[in-house]
C-alpha positions in Angstrom: -0.1 0.1 0.0 1.0 3.7 -0.2 -0.2 6.4 2.1 -0.6 10.0 1.4 -1.1 11.7 4.7 -1.6 15.3 5.9 -2.0 13.8 9.6 1.0 13.8 12.0 3.8 11.0 12.0 2.3 9.5 15.2 -1.1 9.1 14.0 -0.3 8.2 10.5 2.0 5.2 12.0 -1.1 4.3 14.0 -3.1 4.1 11.0 -0.6 1.8 9.0 -0.6 -0.4 12.2 -4.3 -0.8 12.3 -4.4 -1.5 8.6 -1.8 -4.3 9.0 -3.9 -5.7 11.8 -6.9 -5.9 9.7 -4.9 -7.5 6.8 -3.7 -10.0 9.2 -7.1 -11.0 10.3 -8.3 -11.0 6.8 -5.8 -13.4 5.8 -7.0 -15.8 8.6 -10.4 -15.5 7.2 -9.7 -15.2 3.6 -6.3 -16.0 2.2 -4.9 -13.8 -0.6 -5.1 -16.5 -3.2 -8.9 -16.6 -2.7 -9.7 -12.9 -3.4 -9.2 -10.4 -6.2 -5.4 -9.6 -6.9 -4.2 -6.2 -8.0 -0.8 -5.2 -9.3 -1.2 -1.7 -8.4 -1.1 -0.8 -4.6 -4.1 0.3 -2.9 -3.6 4.1 -2.1 -4.7 5.6 1.2 -5.5 9.3 1.4 -5.6 10.6 5.0 -7.1 14.0 5.6 -8.5 15.7 8.7 -11.9 17.1 8.6 -10.6 20.8 8.2 -8.5 20.5 5.3 -10.0 18.4 2.4 -10.9 20.3 -0.7 -14.6 21.3 -1.4 -15.4 18.5 -3.7 -14.0 15.8 -1.2 -15.9 17.5 1.6 -19.1 17.2 -0.3 -18.6 13.5 -1.1 -17.8 12.9 2.5 -20.9 14.6 3.7 -23.1 12.5 1.6 -21.5 9.2 2.1 -21.2 9.6 5.9 -25.0 10.0 6.4 -25.3 6.4 5.5 -22.1 4.9 7.0 -23.3 1.6 8.4 -22.6 0.6 12.1 -19.9 -2.1 12.4 -20.7 -5.6 13.4 -21.9 -6.0 16.8 -22.9 -2.3 17.4 -26.5 -3.1 18.2 -27.8 -0.7 15.7 -30.0 -1.3 12.5 -27.7 -1.2 9.4 -30.1 1.0 7.7 -30.2 3.8 10.6 -28.3 7.0 9.8 -25.4 7.3 12.2 -22.7 9.9 13.5 -20.1 7.1 13.1 -17.9 6.6 16.1 -15.7 4.5 13.8 -13.1 6.2 11.7 -14.8 7.0 8.3 -13.2 5.3 5.4 -14.6 5.7 1.9 -13.4 3.5 -0.8 -13.3 4.2 -4.5 -12.4 1.6 -7.0 -12.5 0.4 -10.7 -11.6 -2.9 -12.2 -7.6 -2.8 -11.4 -7.2 -0.3 -8.5 -8.8 1.1 -5.2 -8.2 4.2 -3.4 -9.4 4.6 0.3 -9.9 8.2 1.6 -9.8 8.4 5.4 -11.1 11.4 7.5 -10.0 12.3 10.9 -12.9 14.2 12.4 -11.2 15.7 15.4 -9.8 14.7 18.9 -11.9 11.8 19.2 -10.6 8.3 18.6 -11.9 5.8 16.0 -11.4 2.3 15.1 -11.1 0.8 11.7 -13.0 -2.3 10.5 -13.5 -4.1 7.3 -16.6 -3.0 5.5 -19.1 -5.7 4.1 -19.1 -4.1 0.8 -15.2 -4.3 0.7 -15.3 -7.9 1.6 -17.9 -8.8 -0.9 -15.8 -7.0 -3.5 -12.8 -9.1 -2.7 -14.7 -12.3 -3.2 -17.0 -11.4 -6.1 -14.1 -10.2 -8.2 -11.8 -13.0 -7.7 -10.8 -14.9 -11.0 -11.4 -17.7 -11.8 -14.8 -17.0 -9.9 -15.2 -18.9 -6.4 -18.0 -21.4 -5.8 -21.2 -19.5 -5.2 -21.9 -21.3 -1.9 -18.3 -20.1 -0.6 -18.8 -16.5 -1.6 -22.6 -16.4 -0.1 -21.6 -18.3 2.9 -18.5 -16.0 3.5 -20.5 -13.0 3.1 -22.9 -14.0 5.7 -20.2 -15.1 8.3 -18.5 -11.5 7.6 -21.8 -9.9 8.4 -21.4 -11.2 11.9 -17.6 -11.1 12.4 -15.7 -8.9 14.5 -12.9 -8.0 12.2 -11.9 -4.5 13.6 -8.9 -3.0 15.3 -8.3 -1.1 18.6 -9.1 2.7 18.6 -6.8 5.2 16.9 -5.9 7.9 19.4 -4.8 11.4 18.3 -2.4 11.8 21.2 1.2 10.9 19.6 1.9 7.4 20.8 5.3 6.5 22.1 7.5 3.4 21.1 6.5 1.7 24.0 2.8 2.0 22.9 3.9 0.4 19.5 5.8 -2.4 21.5 2.5 -3.1 23.4 0.4 -3.2 19.9 2.8 -5.7 18.3 3.7 -8.3 21.1 4.6 -11.8 20.7 1.0 -13.0 21.6 -1.8 -14.0 19.1 -4.5 -11.8 18.0 -8.0 -13.1 18.0 -11.3 -12.5 15.9 -14.5 -13.8 16.4 -16.9 -15.4 13.7 -20.5 -16.0 14.6 -23.4 -17.5 12.7 -25.9 -15.0 11.3 -28.8 -14.2 13.7 -31.5 -15.3 11.2 -31.1 -18.7 9.4 -33.5 -21.0 7.7 -36.1 -18.3 7.8 -36.1 -18.1 11.5 -34.1 -16.3 14.4 -31.3 -18.6 15.8 -32.7 -17.8 19.2 -36.0 -19.7 18.2 -34.0 -22.7 17.4 -32.1 -22.5 20.4 -35.4 -22.3 22.6 -37.4 -24.9 20.7 -34.7 -27.5 20.3 -36.3 -28.3 16.8 -33.9 -28.4 14.0 -34.4 -26.8 10.7 -34.9 -28.6 7.4 -31.4 -29.1 6.0 -30.4 -29.3 2.4 -28.4 -32.2 1.5 -24.7 -31.2 0.9 -24.7 -33.0 -2.4 -27.3 -30.6 -3.5 -25.9 -27.5 -2.1 -22.3 -28.4 -4.1 -24.3 -29.3 -7.2 -27.1 -26.8 -7.7 -27.0 -23.0 -8.5 -28.3 -20.6 -5.8 -32.1 -20.5 -6.2 -33.6 -17.1 -7.6 -33.9 -14.8 -4.8 -35.4 -11.3 -3.9 -31.8 -10.3 -2.7 -28.7 -9.2 -4.6 -25.5 -11.3 -4.0 -24.4 -8.9 -1.0 -27.6 -9.8 1.1 -27.8 -9.4 4.8 -28.5 -12.6 6.7 -29.8 -10.7 9.7 -33.3 -10.2 8.0 -33.4 -12.8 5.5 -36.2 -14.7 7.2 -38.5 -11.7 7.1 -37.7 -10.3 3.8 -37.1 -13.0 1.4 -40.1 -15.2 0.6 -38.1 -17.7 -1.5 -37.7 -20.8 1.1 -35.4 -22.4 -1.2 -32.8 -19.4 -1.5 -33.1 -18.9 2.4 -32.2 -22.6 3.0 -29.4 -22.7 0.3 -27.8 -19.3 1.6 -28.4 -20.4 5.3 -26.7 -23.9 4.7 -23.8 -22.4 3.0 -23.0 -20.1 5.9 -23.4 -23.2 8.4 -21.1 -25.2 6.4 -18.2 -22.6 6.3 -18.8 -22.1 10.0 -18.4 -25.8 10.7 -15.1 -25.9 8.4 -13.8 -22.9 10.4 -14.6 -24.8 13.6 -12.8 -28.0 12.5 -9.6 -25.8 11.9 -9.9 -23.7 14.9 -6.4 -22.9 16.1 -4.9 -24.9 13.4 -3.7 -24.3 9.8 -6.7 -24.3 7.3 -4.7 -25.1 4.4 -6.6 -28.2 3.3 -9.9 -26.3 3.5 -8.4 -23.5 1.1 -7.2 -26.3 -1.4 -10.6 -27.7 -1.3 -12.2 -24.4 -2.3 -9.7 -23.7 -4.9 -10.2 -27.1 -6.5 -14.0 -26.6 -6.1 -13.7 -23.6 -8.1 -12.1 -25.4 -11.1 -14.0 -28.6 -11.1 -17.2 -30.1 -9.7 -17.4 -31.3 -6.2 -17.6 -35.2 -5.8 -18.1 -37.5 -2.9 -14.5 -38.8 -3.3 -13.3 -35.2 -3.0 -15.0 -34.7 0.2 -13.5 -37.8 1.7 -10.2 -36.7 0.4 -10.3 -33.1 2.3 -12.8 -33.8 5.2 -12.6 -37.6 5.6 -16.7 -37.7 5.2 -19.0 -38.7 2.5 -22.1 -36.9 1.8 -24.3 -38.7 4.3 -21.8 -38.3 7.1 -21.3 -34.7 6.3 -25.1 -34.1 6.5 -25.1 -35.8 10.0 -22.1 -33.9 11.1 -23.8 -30.5 10.3 -26.9 -31.6 12.0 -25.0 -32.2 15.3 -23.1 -29.2 14.8 -25.8 -26.7 14.4 -27.0 -26.6 18.0 -23.3 -25.8 19.0 -22.6 -23.4 16.4 -25.8 -21.3 17.7 -24.0 -21.0 21.1 -20.5 -20.5 20.1 -18.5 -18.5 17.8 -15.1 -19.5 16.0 -11.9 -17.8 17.1 -9.5 -16.7 14.3 -6.2 -16.8 15.6 -3.6 -14.5 13.9 -0.1 -13.3 14.5 0.7 -9.7 14.7 2.1 -7.8 12.0 5.6 -6.3 11.9 6.2 -3.3 14.0 4.7 -0.3 12.0 6.9 2.1 13.9 9.7 1.0 11.7 7.8 2.4 8.7 9.9 5.2 6.9 7.9 8.4 6.5 8.9 11.1 4.0 7.6 14.0 2.2 5.7 13.2 -0.8 7.0 14.3 -4.2 5.0 16.7 -6.3 4.6 13.8 -8.8 3.3 11.6 -6.1 0.8 14.1 -4.6 -0.7 15.0 -8.0 -0.9 11.3 -9.0 -2.5 10.0 -5.8 -4.8 13.1 -5.4 -5.7 13.4 -9.1 -6.6 9.7 -9.3 -8.7 9.8 -6.2 -10.7 12.8 -7.7 -10.9 10.7 -11.0 -12.4 7.7 -9.1 -14.9 9.8 -7.4 -16.4 10.8 -10.8 -18.1 7.3 -11.0 -19.7 7.7 -7.5 -20.7 11.2 -8.4 -22.4 10.3 -11.8 -24.7 7.8 -9.8 -25.8 10.2 -7.2 -25.2 13.7 -8.5 -25.0 13.2 -12.4 -25.4 17.0 -13.1 -22.2 17.7 -10.8 -19.8 15.2 -12.8 -18.3 17.5 -15.2 -17.4 19.8 -12.3 -15.4 16.8 -10.6 -14.0 15.8 -14.0 -12.7 19.4 -14.3 -11.2 19.1 -10.9 -9.2 15.9 -11.5 -7.9 17.4 -14.7 -6.8 20.5 -13.0 -4.9 18.5 -10.4 -3.2 16.3 -13.0 -2.6 18.8 -15.8 -0.9 21.4 -13.3 1.7 18.8 -12.5 2.1 17.9 -16.2 2.7 21.6 -17.1 5.1 21.8 -14.5 7.2 19.3 -16.3 6.4 16.4 -14.5 6.4 13.0 -16.6 6.3 10.3 -13.9 4.9 7.2 -15.7 2.2 6.5 -13.3 1.0 10.2 -13.6 0.7 9.5 -17.4 -1.4 6.6 -16.7 -3.8 8.2 -14.5 -4.0 11.3 -17.0 -4.7 8.9 -19.9 -7.3 7.0 -18.0 -9.1 10.1 -17.1 -9.4 11.2 -20.7 -10.6 7.7 -21.5 -13.3 8.0 -18.7 -14.3 11.4 -20.5 -14.4 9.9 -23.9 -11.4 11.9 -25.2 -9.5 9.2 -27.0 -7.5 11.6 -29.0 -6.2 13.3 -25.9 -5.6 9.9 -24.1 -3.7 8.3 -26.8 -0.3 10.0 -26.5 -0.5 9.9 -22.7 -1.1 6.1 -22.8 1.7 5.6 -25.4 4.1 7.4 -23.1 3.0 5.3 -20.1 3.4 2.1 -22.2 6.8 3.1 -23.3 7.8 3.7 -19.7 6.5 0.2 -18.6 2.8 0.9 -17.5 1.9 -0.9 -14.2 -1.9 -1.3 -15.0 -3.6 -3.7 -17.3 -6.3 -1.2 -18.3 -3.5 1.3 -19.8 -2.6 -1.3 -22.2 -6.0 -2.3 -23.0 -7.3 1.3 -23.6 -4.3 1.9 -26.1 -5.1 -1.3 -28.0 -8.8 -0.4 -28.1 -8.1 3.2 -29.5 -5.6 1.9 -32.1 -8.0 -0.8 -33.2 -10.9 1.5 -33.6 -8.7 3.9 -35.6 -7.6 1.0 -38.0 -11.2 0.0 -38.2 -12.6 3.4 -39.2 -9.9 4.1 -41.6 -10.1 0.5 -43.4 -13.9 -0.4 -42.8 -14.5 -4.0 -44.3 -10.6 -4.7 -44.7 -8.9 -7.4 -42.7 -6.1 -6.6 -40.4 -2.6 -7.4 -41.7 -0.2 -9.7 -39.8 1.7 -6.6 -38.8 -1.4 -4.7 -37.4 -2.6 -8.0 -35.7 0.8 -8.5 -33.9 1.1 -4.8 -32.7 -2.3 -4.9 -31.4 -1.9 -8.4 -29.7 1.4 -7.4 -28.0 -0.6 -4.7 -26.2 -3.2 -7.1 -25.1 -0.8 -9.7 -24.0 1.0 -7.2 -21.9 -2.3 -6.5 -20.2 -3.0 -10.1 -19.8 0.3 -10.5 -18.0 -0.7 -8.1 -15.3 -3.0 -8.6 -12.3 -6.1 -8.6 -12.3 -7.4 -10.2 -15.4 -9.8 -8.1 -17.3 -12.7 -9.5 -19.4 -12.4 -6.8 -22.0 -8.7 -7.8 -22.7 -9.9 -11.2 -23.6 -12.8 -9.9 -25.7 -10.7 -7.5 -27.5 -8.0 -10.3 -28.4 -10.8 -12.4 -29.8 -12.2 -9.5 -31.8 -8.8 -8.9 -33.3 -8.6 -12.6 -34.4 -12.0 -12.4 -35.9 -10.9 -9.3 -37.9 -7.3 -10.6 -38.8 -6.2 -12.0 -42.2 -4.1 -14.6 -39.9 -5.7 -17.6 -38.9 -5.3 -18.3 -35.1 -3.5 -21.4 -33.9 -4.6 -23.6 -31.3 -2.0 -21.8 -28.9 -3.7 -18.6 -29.6 -7.2 -20.2 -28.8 -5.9 -21.2 -25.6 -5.4 -17.7 -24.6 -9.1 -17.2 -25.0 -10.0 -20.4 -23.3 -7.9 -18.9 -20.4 -10.2 -16.0 -20.3 -13.2 -18.2 -20.4 -12.0 -20.0 -17.3 -11.5 -16.6 -15.6 -15.1 -15.3 -16.9 -17.1 -18.5 -17.5 -20.4 -16.4 -17.7 -19.1 -13.9 -20.3 -21.5 -14.7 -23.4 -19.7 -12.4 -25.8 -16.2 -14.1 -25.1 -17.8 -17.4 -25.3 -19.4 -16.6 -28.5 -16.3 -15.0 -30.2 -14.3 -17.9 -29.1 -16.7 -20.5 -30.6 -17.0 -18.6 -33.8 -13.1 -18.7 -34.1 -13.0 -22.3 -33.3 -15.8 -23.3 -35.6 -14.1 -21.1 -38.6 -10.7 -22.5 -38.0 -11.2 -26.2 -37.8 -11.3 -26.7 -34.2 -14.9 -28.4 -34.2 -14.5 -30.4 -30.9 -13.5 -27.4 -28.9 -16.3 -25.3 -30.9 -19.0 -28.0 -29.8 -17.8 -27.8 -26.2 -18.1 -24.0 -26.2 -21.4 -24.0 -27.8 -22.8 -26.3 -25.2 -21.4 -23.9 -22.5 -23.0 -21.1 -24.0 -26.3 -22.9 -24.4 -26.2 -23.9 -20.8 -26.2 -20.1 -19.5 -27.6 -18.1 -22.3 -31.2 -16.8 -21.8 -33.8 -16.7 -24.5 -33.1 -14.0 -27.1 -30.2 -12.9 -29.4 -27.4 -14.6 -27.4 -29.0 -17.8 -27.3 -29.8 -17.7 -30.9 -26.2 -17.1 -31.9 -25.0 -20.3 -30.1 -28.1 -22.1 -31.7 -26.8 -21.0 -35.2 -23.3 -22.4 -34.4 -24.7 -25.5 -33.3 -26.6 -26.0 -36.5 -23.5 -25.1 -38.5 -21.5 -27.6 -36.5 -24.0 -30.4 -37.1 -24.0 -29.4 -40.8 -20.3 -29.7 -41.1 -20.5 -33.2 -39.2 -23.1 -34.4 -41.6 -20.9 -33.5 -44.9 -18.0 -35.3 -43.2 
């Protein structure tokens, strides 16, 4: 991470220490390999309440009105609050995120992992995680206690930091949701009547039933506000299974469980797989969960985590002009998407502010490659491709660090070629130049679906036939984004037209399994008919 702070050194070090503590807790709850990966470090911008620029202050005021209480606070999540926790506002896009933190005054505040951020880490992981794992983890997170001690405004001493990072073990508590299987957990504990469980074989093999709730649902009120009994049971059992799995590994490494989740993301769960990782078959696991449920109602699961390295050793220095312009200008750029949603008429003002911050540094002769990246992306966001192109070219020549920079430059160059030579195929030289940019984007985390879509589009428009190795790149994209119908269709067309009939048939089958009625499904049906006709000729 990188931190741009106007706070005092002592408070800034406390903030870094608390972020490290949260990351340690998060690693125990959700290891890095099971969440979205970003090549660009997260930027933290630390203001106090009396110094932010006018546009930042407006955004903070609007967002803070709806800041939820943290887990265990005893307040309804929908209630408007004056938060006692340190306000943090996260802005993000596909390949980066920035966090804006506000110190309101002499009071102390604690950091906690927001549910939206936790859901973001799970939902954007590639390849996608099993649905039962994502929903179950989101449910447990709603009732967990991943948070830090207070940040105090008084400058801490070195002995204070030593006490924060002793040789002991930190703990976080995971609890079941307060409402499961359509009833409050208290009612189960009082009546002694178990719920109607879903067989685990069905949980692992079936998609989540349709529900009135979006994926980031809150388990606390699911019994009262979701009438789909099948969805309630499926979601509740996902949370119970994960709670049981965490309990089995309490105080012990959970490596085998993480390996099971990774494998379940790549292939169907079988009874043999369950026995390999848990030593139980389906029937045995069903009985184990039934026996565990009453215990889980009473007890949470302790996550034991080792403390991070002493953050008092973090070296603080004055930020350079280029760093200030890049981080501040990028935060202002990321704000624009939020403003477009809630204050669309004000979006041009926020765009102008971001441009002023970035262009002032550029006019002063600063040419930091990461500054050029942000400037180029800001112009792409504004629809000004002609202005963005030289900035992106300079950033790429300097070794750009973000996949979207390479993608946007390839997109602009492709559109220019297509507009100048409509109806003509791309030459081998043009194909290679465009693919070089896109393959550079592919080599940087995180994978982006539009990169693979653009690769497929270039092959469709190229005078050069793709090889099996070229198609393997697109198949990689399909593994990362298996629900992307556009990528599936493009790749199936390429496989069909270039003699890879077996692969084409497999892709068409995948597309028909998920495509709804309408144009997308019709395209796969046409390919299916074409493949059948070719088979008949042979």
